[in-house]
C-alpha positions, 0 to 999 in steps of 0.5 A: 063266091062269098062276100069275103071272097069277092070284096077284097079284089073289088075293093083294091080295084076300086081304090086303084081306079079312084087314085089313077083317075084323079092323079094330078088333081090337087085338097086342103084349103079352108076345110076345118079339122076333123069334127069326129074325135075318133077320126082325128086320131086316125088322121081322118081315115075312117070312111070304111070304118065309121062305126059311131054317130060321126058316120053321118059326116064321114060316110052316111052309108055306114050309119046303117051298120051302127048297131045301137042308138048312140049320141056323141058330143065333142070339142076340138081345141085348135091352137095356131102356134105361129104364122109368119110372112117374109116379104120378097121382091118384086112388089110391095112387101119386099124387105118387110116381115110380119106375123099373125096373132096366135089364137085358140078356138074350140069348135063343138060338134054333136052327132046322133044315130037312132034306129028306126027299125032293124034295117033303117037308121037315122042320123043327125049331126051339127058340126063345123065343116069349113073355117078360117081365121087370120089376124095380122099383128101390127096392121099399121106396118103390115105390107098387105094391110090394104088387102086384108088385116084380118079375116074369119069364116065361120060355118055350121052344118046341120046334117040329117041322114037316112041309112038302109041295110039291105044285107048284113054286109052292105049299108047305103045312105044319104041326106040333106045338109043345111049350111049357115055361114058368116064372113068377116074381115078388115082392111085398110083404105089408102089415100094419096098425100102430095110429097108423101105418097099413099097413107092410111086414111081409113079402116074397114070392118066388114061383116056379112051376118049369117047366110045359108045354103043347102046341099046333100050327101051320100055314101056306101059301106061294103064289109067282108066280115071283120077283116076288110071293108070298102067305103065311099062318100060324096058331099055336094057343093053348096053356094052361100051368097052373103049380104051384110055391111062394111063400116069405114073408120077414119085414121088420122094422117097427122095432116089436119087439112088432109084429114078434113078433106077425107072426112068431107069426101069419104063415107066414114061411120056409115053402114055400107051394104056389101055382097059376096059369095063362096062356092063351097066345094064338093068332096068325094072320098073312097077308103079301103080298110082291113085287119091284118090280124085280130085287134088291128085295123089299117085304113087308107083313104083318098079324097078329091075336093073340087076347089075349082068351084071356088072362083075367088072371093070378091067383096062388093060394095054395092053403093061404093063400087070403088071400095070393092076388092078381090081379096082372094083369087081362084083355086084348083081341085086338090087331093088328100091322102090319109092312113090310119091305124088302130090297135085294140089293147087289153081292157077295151083300150084302143090306141090310134095313129095316122098320117095325112098329106093334104095338097093345096088348091091355092095357085101361087098367084092366089097366095095371099094374106086373106088365107095363105094356104100350103101343102100340109102334113098331118100327124095324129094320135088318139086314145079310146074306150067305149064312152071316151075318145081323145085325139091329137093332130099336129098340122105342119104346112110346108113353107110357101113362097110366091113371086107372082102374087096378083096384087104384087104382095110376094113373099114366103109364108110359114106356120103350124097348128095344134089340135086336141079333141075330146068326145063322149059317146052315150049309148 
């Protein structure tokens, strides 16, 4: 039987097994937007057709089938348009409302593919795999200010891969992932004033500095000519242990006697050592792609993200244990589903579109202002030529309500985000 003859039924069976075996698990969380702009236009559905240097991220096995040495550099502008909180009873947020500051970020990425021989390729990538940012406007009146007023997680991966092509229709590869990550956040400290209750007496600025972890990735790609392909990839979990400092700045209560007492008893203006840890999840993806007719490619991918490794986020003040706090509760495993379509037009122009459904790993009890997550719908579009790719995504989280928050901050969160990316590839 030829490769074309057996690959299609094997691919369909493999996809069916993967989906059936993982149904009922939960994906999205603080995964960053697609680092590959071509993939961005396809809603990330590229594991069976990663045919440029970004294959080092999406499927290292596909690197083996990249025909020439290439370099791809890209930027993705992320604009959080709106994010609102409406407090609900019971709890400390009842009857209040807040919103986040709008923000704009431009995470860069660079990928290279280099032939080391007729059947061996090397890949190198630098990109952002995980990111989060929140900044609650008017923190003086935000009901969740004693939990968090702002938060930011930054990560950069340096990823090196080797890929081998044992047959014209098969590629396999893997490599090492070196992760650098920084965590920062702010929150308020409360103190009790007789007759008036709890007041803001201080503001924490917490910064971990850059800390590192190491993992690995692997993938394969089976191709049945130009008409069908099956791909799979795996990225290992990585744990980053953070060390840094938190500084407490005094907030005047308007009561001179209370302010003086607080200055004498609280460590204002001193760098206090902190520790924290994030168990970044493993991800496993399988994708099936096919060409219904020449010039058209359709692919569907399923990804499981093992968010159950994320046991929550504790910020521990080693010299002042009373300041320590759990700012985010534990998560659960999650699934995401992606569909991408590419049409090749006259003159080598390629038009792309896609849709993704990303389940949330965040249980209702863990829904919190540090990072309020929700099931997301992603609608994408893209344009490409030999050297240029442009991608756009509209990310629309579902409205999310909790009445069982572990810190009694119940309410509804809403928002949306736009992403526009551009990349240039040089052969």
